[in-house]
N, C-alpha and C positions, 0 to 999 in steps of 0.2 A: 504493500500500500504506500502511495506517495502522498505527502501533505503539502500544503501551501508553503510551510516553513522549509520543507526539503527543497522546494523550488527557489528559495531565497527570499521569501517575503515573511517577515515575522510580525504578525498583527499584535501579539502581546507586547512586543517591544515598542511598537507604535503607540499603543494605548498608554504605556508607562511614560513615554515621551510627552504625550498630551498632558498628563497629570503634572509633569515637571515644569511645564512652561506656563501653567495657568496663573501662577502668582504674578509674574511680571507682565503678562498680557493684560490681566485685569487692571493693572496700574495705568493703562492707557484709556480705560473706559471713562465716559462721562455719563450723565444722567439719561442721555438719549439712547444708550445701548440697552435694549430690552430683551436680549436673549443671552443665555449662558454660553460659555465656551463648550464646544464639542457637539453642538447641534448640527442639523443638516444645512442650515442657513443662518446667517447673521441678520439681525433686524435693528434698524436705527430709526428712531422716532423723529420725524421732521417737524420742527416748530414753525409751521408756515405762516402763523399769525405775525411773524416778524417781517414778512415779505409781502409786497404787492404782486409782483410777477416773478416768482422764483425760477431760476434756471438751474437744472442739475447738470454738472459737468463731470467728466471722467477722463482718466489717463491710465495707460498701462505701459510698463517698460521693464527692462532688466538692467544688468550692470556689465554686460559684455564679458570680454576676456580678462577683466580685472579679477574675475573669479579664479582664474588660473594662478595668479600670484598669491591670493589668499590660500589656495590649496597647496601650492608649492611650499609655502612657509608655515602651513598648518596654523594659520591665524585667521580666525573667523568672526571675531567680535565686532568688527566695524563694517563688514560688507553689507549687513542688513540696513545700516544707516544710508549707505549708497543707494540701496534699492528704494527706500522710501523717498529719498531726495529726488531721484530721477522722475518719480511720478508727481510728487507734490509741487516741485519746482515748475513742472509743466502746467499744473492746475492753476498756480498763482498768476501765471501770465494772463489769465482771463479775469483776474480780480476775485477769483473764487476762494472761499474759505474751505479747506479740506475738512471733510466730515469723518470719513472712515477709510480704512485700508485693509486689503486682503493680500495674502502672499501665497505663492506656489513654490514649494521646495521639492525638487525631484532628485533622487539619488539611486545608485545601484544597490547599495546596502546601507541601511540606516545606522549611522554612528551617533548615538544620542548626544555625546559631548559636543560634537561638531554642530549638530542641528540646534542644540540649546543655545550655543554661542551665537549662531546666525539669528535665531529668533529674538534673543536678547537685544541684538543690534537693531533689528526691525522695530522692536518695542521702543528703544531709545530714539530712533528716528521719528516714530509716531509722537512721542512726547515732545520732541523739538518742534514738530509741525502742529502740535495740539490737535491731533486726530486720533480716533480710536482704532485699534487693531481688532476688528470684530470677527475675523475668520481667516482660514487658510487651508491649504492642502499639503500634506506630506505624502509624496508618492515614492514608494520603494519599487524600483524597476531593475531587477538583476538582468544583466545582459545588455542593457541600454547604456549604462555608464560604467567606467572602470572603477576599481576600488579607490575610494577617497574622493571621487568626483561627484559634484552635484551641480544643479542649475537652479536659478532663481528667476521668478517673475513677480511683479507687483501690480496691484490694481488700486487706484484711488478714486474716490468720489467726493465732489465738492458742491457748493451751492453759491449762487451769486444773484443779486437783484438784476433783472433784465436791463433796466436803464443805466445800471452802473457797470455792466459788463465791458471789459476791455478787449477789443478785437483788432485794433490797428486801424480801423476806419476813420479815426479822428486825427491820425498823424497829418502834419501839415508843414509847409515851408516855414523855417524859423525855429522849429522845435529843437531843443538841446538834448543831446544824448549823454546820459550819465551811466558810467560803468560801475558795477559793484564787484569788488574783487572776489576771485575764487580762492578756494583753500589749496588748490593744486591742480592736478590733472583731472580731478573729478572722476567720471566714469566713461570717458571716450578716448579713443586713440591708442588703446592698449595693445592692439594687434601690431601696430607699427612699433611701439616701444618694446614689446616682447621680441620682435624680429631683430631690432637693433641690439638688444642685450645678447641675443643668441649669436649674432654675427661678430660682436666685439668681445665675446667671451666673459662678460660680467656675470656675477652672481648677485642674487637679491640681498645677500648678507654683506656685500661690499660697502664699506663706508665711503661716501662721496663728499669730498671737501666742499664742492660748489654749493651744496645745500645743507651741510652739517649733520647728516644722518645717513643711515644705511639706505641703499636703493629701495629695499623692500618697505622700510618705514615710510619713505617719501611717497612711494607709489600706492600704498594702502591708506594714505590720508583720506578720511571720509569726505565725500561730497558735501559741500555746505548746503544747509537748508535755509531758504530765504523767506519762508512763509510769514513769520511774525513781523519782521521788519518791513516787508512789502505791504502787508495788510495795514500796518500803522501808517505807511506812506500814503496809500490810496484813500485812507479815511480822512486825510488832511489836505491832500494835494490832487488836482486833476492830472491824471496820467494818461497820455495819448496811446502809449503802447509799451509792452513789456516783452522782452525776448530772453528765453533761457538758452544760454550758449552751450550747446552739446555737440554731437557729431556734425561736422560741416563747418564748425567754427563760427566766428562772428558774422561773416558774409552769408553763409548758408542758413543761419537762423534769424538774423535781423531782417532779412528780406521777407520772411514769412509774415511780418506784422506791419508792413508798409502799405500805404495806399498806392494805387497804380501810377499816380502822377508825382510820387515822392521819391527822392533819391537820398540815401544816407551817405554821409561822408565821415569816415573814421580817420582820425589823425594818429598814425602809428606811434609817433614820438611821445604822445600823451599816455600811452598804455604802459603801466608798470609791469613789465614782463617778469614773471617769477623765475627764480634761479633754475628750477627743474626744466623749464622750457628752453632756457639758454643752453643747459647741459645737453638736452636731447638734440637740439639743433647742431651744436658743436660736434658731438660724438657721431652723429649720423650724417653730417655734412648736408643738412636738409635746407632747402630754399625757404625764404620768407613766405612765399606763396603757399608752399606745401604745409608749412607750420600753421599758418593762419587758417588754412582749409581743414586742418585735422584737429587742432587743439583750441581750448578756450584762451590760451596765452596769458591767463591771469585775470580774465573778466568772466564771471559766472552769470551775470545778468546785465542786460542793458535796458534802461528806462528812458522813454521819450517824454519830455515835459515841455510846457510852454516856457519860453525864456523868462517870463515874469515870475515863475515858480521855482526857478533853479536853486536859489539860495535856501529857500525853505525846505526843498526836497533834500538837499545835501545835509542840512542841519538835522533833519529827522533821521536820515540813514546813518549818519555818523553818531548820533545819540543812541542808535540801536546797535552800536559797535560794528557797523559795516564800513569798510573803507570804500568810499564812493567819491568819484571825481568825474569831471567832464572829459569825454573822449571824442566828441564829434557833434554833428548837427544834421538837420534835415534840410534839403534844398529842393526846389522845384525841378522836375525832370523825370525821365523814364524810370520806373521802379527798378532800383538797383542798389548795391552797396559797393562803395569805393573805399578802399583802404590805402591811404597815401602817406 
C-alpha cells in the first residue's frame, strides 16, 4: 500500500506548520478580519459607510530570482517583506489603502523552519503596510522543485475613493517629479546580477568594500514599503501620478502613468545612485542605458506634483523618514520618458 506521505506530501507536517504560524499572522489582523486562520477562505468586512464611491483595487506579484540568493544563503527572514512590498507598492500608486494580503508558498518538500521564517517576513511586511494577512496556501509538490527550493507569490487588495483615485490622467506640463529613495536593488534585476556574480567568480559571502557589507547582505536588503508615507502625502497634497520603479527601471515604469501629451524629463545628475548600482555597473562593464533599463538606480518611487506643492510634499516625505528630492519635470510632448 502506498500513502500520500510515501509520495512526498506530509499533511500532518503541514497542519503543524499552520499551528506554528498562527500567532504572528494574527498580529496583522484588524477588527475587519472576521474569519479565523485555517478556513477555506478569508473574509474582510468592508466599512463602506466611509466611502461615497469605493473602488476595490488589487495587485499580484512575486520576488523573482532574489529567491535564489535567499536559498543559497539559507536566509529566509526578509524575502517575505519583499513579497508584500512588491504588491502593496503597486497598490499605493493608485492612492489605495491596502486592506489585506494573501500568499502562495510552493515547495518540493516542506521544511517548517524555512517556511516559518518566510511567513514571519510576510507578516512583518503586512505590519509595515498596515494590512492584514488573512490567508495563504502552502503547496508541497515533490518532483516540481529541488530540495531546498521554493517559490512565492503574493496577492493584495486595497480600497480607494473613486474621485481620489490616482491614475496618471491628471499629469500635466509643469508638474515636478520627486524621487523617493530605494533601500537597494529591491526585487528586480537579479537574473543579471546572478549572471554577473557567476561570470566574475564572486561568492555571496564576499565582503565588498564599495558598500561595506557582504554581497549577500546587500542583495537581500528588503524592498522598502512606501504605503504609510505615501498615504500621508496624498491626504495632504494633490498628487498627479505615482510610479513604482520595478523591472524596466525609471523609463519603463514612469511612462505607465503619463498622459498621452506629456513627456517626462529625468535629470540623471540629480539621482543619488546607490553604491550597489555603481559596483554592479563597474564589475559588469554595463552601459548607463542598460543600468537604467534594468534597475531602480536608487529611486523606488516617483511622485508627480504641481510645482506649487513641491515644498510641502518634500516636507511631508522627509518627516516620514523618506529621502525625497526633485529629479525631473513634466513637459508638453509625445508620451515618453527622457533620461538626460
